[in-house]
Structure formats: C-alpha cells, structure tokens
ROFI-497084 format. One line per field, with one value per residue (C-alpha): residue in three letters; z, y, x. Coordinates in pm, 1 decimal. Each point is the difference from the previous one (the first is absolute). Layout:
<sites>
resn <- c(ala,...);
c3 <- c(Z,...);
c2 <- c(Y,...);
c1 <- c(X,...);
</sites>
This chain:
<sites>
resn <- c(met,arg,ile,arg,glu,lys,gly,lys,ile,ala,val,val,ile,ala,ile,ser,leu,leu,leu,ile,gly,phe,phe,leu,ser,ile,tyr,ile,thr,leu,asp,glu,glu,ile,pro,gly,asn,ala,val,val,val,val,thr,ser,glu,asp,asn,leu,tyr,his,ser,ile,his,phe,asp,his,ile,cys,val,ser,gly,lys,thr,ala,gln,thr,met,thr,leu,ser,glu,ala,arg,gly,asn,gly,tyr,gln,pro,his,lys,his,cys,gln,glu,leu,gly,tyr,phe,arg,gly,asn,arg,arg,phe,leu,phe,his,his,val,leu,ser,lys,leu,gly,phe,pro,val,asn,ser,arg,trp,asp,lys,asn,gly,asn,trp,leu,trp);
c3 <- c(14117.6,-362.7,-267.1,-173.6,310.9,54.8,-365.8,43.4,320.0,-177.6,-283.0,236.7,193.5,-315.0,-138.5,339.1,20.4,-353.3,79.2,327.1,-180.7,-267.7,248.9,202.7,-322.8,-34.1,325.9,-79.0,-244.4,-171.5,-165.1,-356.4,-50.7,-302.5,-233.5,-87.7,-367.1,47.9,-202.4,206.4,-82.5,142.5,40.8,21.1,163.0,321.7,-33.9,42.9,-179.2,-63.7,-109.6,-366.4,127.7,171.6,70.2,-246.7,282.7,87.0,-323.2,-110.1,-110.0,47.0,-239.0,11.6,-152.7,42.5,124.6,198.8,373.7,55.5,-218.5,185.2,335.5,-128.1,-111.8,345.3,-79.0,298.9,-17.8,-14.0,330.9,-174.2,-212.0,307.4,196.8,-285.0,8.4,-360.4,92.7,201.5,-176.6,79.4,329.3,-79.0,192.3,52.1,-238.4,-276.5,59.5,-22.2,-323.3,-148.4,77.9,-175.9,-314.8,32.9,-89.5,304.1,35.2,12.4,-46.6,-231.5,-274.1,-24.5,-230.6,260.5,-172.7,227.0,-27.5,119.7);
c2 <- c(-1044.3,0.0,210.7,-312.6,-119.8,336.7,1.0,-354.8,109.0,310.0,-210.3,-245.4,283.8,167.5,-324.7,-73.2,338.7,-35.9,-341.9,131.5,305.6,-219.0,-232.0,291.2,158.1,-309.9,87.3,370.8,63.4,318.1,79.3,123.6,340.4,103.2,205.7,355.1,-82.7,-278.5,68.0,51.0,85.6,327.2,112.5,370.8,-13.8,-141.7,95.2,-358.5,-218.1,-369.4,-298.6,-81.4,-322.2,186.3,-139.4,133.3,147.2,235.0,197.2,-67.4,326.9,204.3,156.0,-211.4,66.4,-135.5,171.4,-92.6,-30.6,299.4,215.5,-122.2,83.2,327.2,89.8,-77.8,-343.6,-237.1,-383.0,-178.8,-185.6,-307.2,-37.0,51.5,-265.8,-248.7,65.8,133.3,269.3,-233.7,-172.7,-330.9,-62.4,-63.5,-105.7,273.8,-162.7,-0.8,371.2,61.2,-206.8,196.7,331.5,-145.0,-59.6,-371.5,-114.6,-107.5,-90.7,321.4,119.2,277.1,20.2,277.1,199.7,-8.8,-261.8,-236.6,-367.3,-187.5);
c1 <- c(-12147.1,104.7,-165.0,-124.6,-174.0,-161.5,-120.8,-151.0,-171.9,-141.4,-131.7,-165.5,-156.6,-131.6,-149.5,-154.9,-156.4,-143.4,-147.8,-149.9,-141.0,-151.4,-170.6,-125.7,-145.4,-220.3,-174.6,-37.5,-294.0,-112.6,-331.6,37.8,-144.2,-205.9,223.1,-86.5,-17.4,-269.8,-312.2,-312.9,-360.4,-132.6,-360.9,-44.5,-346.4,131.6,372.0,119.7,251.1,-48.2,204.8,-33.3,-156.2,-285.5,-342.0,-254.9,-214.3,284.6,-15.6,-360.5,-164.7,319.9,250.9,312.1,336.4,351.1,308.9,315.6,-22.1,231.1,-222.1,-311.3,150.6,131.2,-357.2,-139.3,-154.0,-23.4,4.3,-331.7,-60.0,-142.3,314.2,218.4,-187.0,46.6,375.2,17.4,256.5,220.2,283.5,158.5,174.5,365.9,309.5,255.3,245.0,-267.5,-48.2,372.2,16.7,-285.8,183.3,306.5,-205.1,-66.1,-352.0,-202.6,-365.5,-196.9,-363.2,120.1,257.1,262.6,-242.8,-285.1,-211.4,-190.6,117.4,-302.3);
</sites>
C-alpha cells in the first residue's frame, strides 16, 4: 500500500468514528446538576434549603435568607423534600454532545446561568 492510500484510509476511519460517536451521543443523556454557585433560600429553624421559586408554605413563619448552594451544604443545610419532589433542584436532561458543548463554552439550554442565577 502506498502512503497516500494509508492516509486516505486513516481519514475515512477518523471521520467514521466521529460520526458514530456523534450519533451515539444522541442516545446518551445526562441530567444537569445544580451548580454550587446557585442561589438558594435557607431557613435556619428547620436547617433546610429551598429553591428561590419555593412555595410560600415552606418558609411561612421562618427566618429566610439567601446563600449559594455550596455555602448552604457547607453549613449543614439539607434540601427541602417538597422542592425535591417538584424537581426544582434537577436541571434539564441533555444529550451527551450538548454536555460536551457546554464544557467547551458554547451556550446550551440550562436551568442556571454561569453565575448561578435561576433561568425560569
């Protein structure tokens, strides 16, 4: 075999692997995780953190303040079960290639922006 033929074969194999990888990434999905810099509402009376879109009954009669999720977890706050059941702390389900694009800095549909603000 000539060197040119080997080069052509290598290019065809590389392109084929990229295409196969792309189509497989459509079938692999990942759940977006809430970032540590997302702002949450904490209630010190019950040591729970809530989504900023909480139901009023969750914080009624309690002292509420805001902090980042990583601060809340670091201070021992636990997620409120009602907010978890409503899916407030779950992000979007994305294809693997969307996840890779987001890691490369391309904008993709997300529940939170890069500063931790909720995008509802």
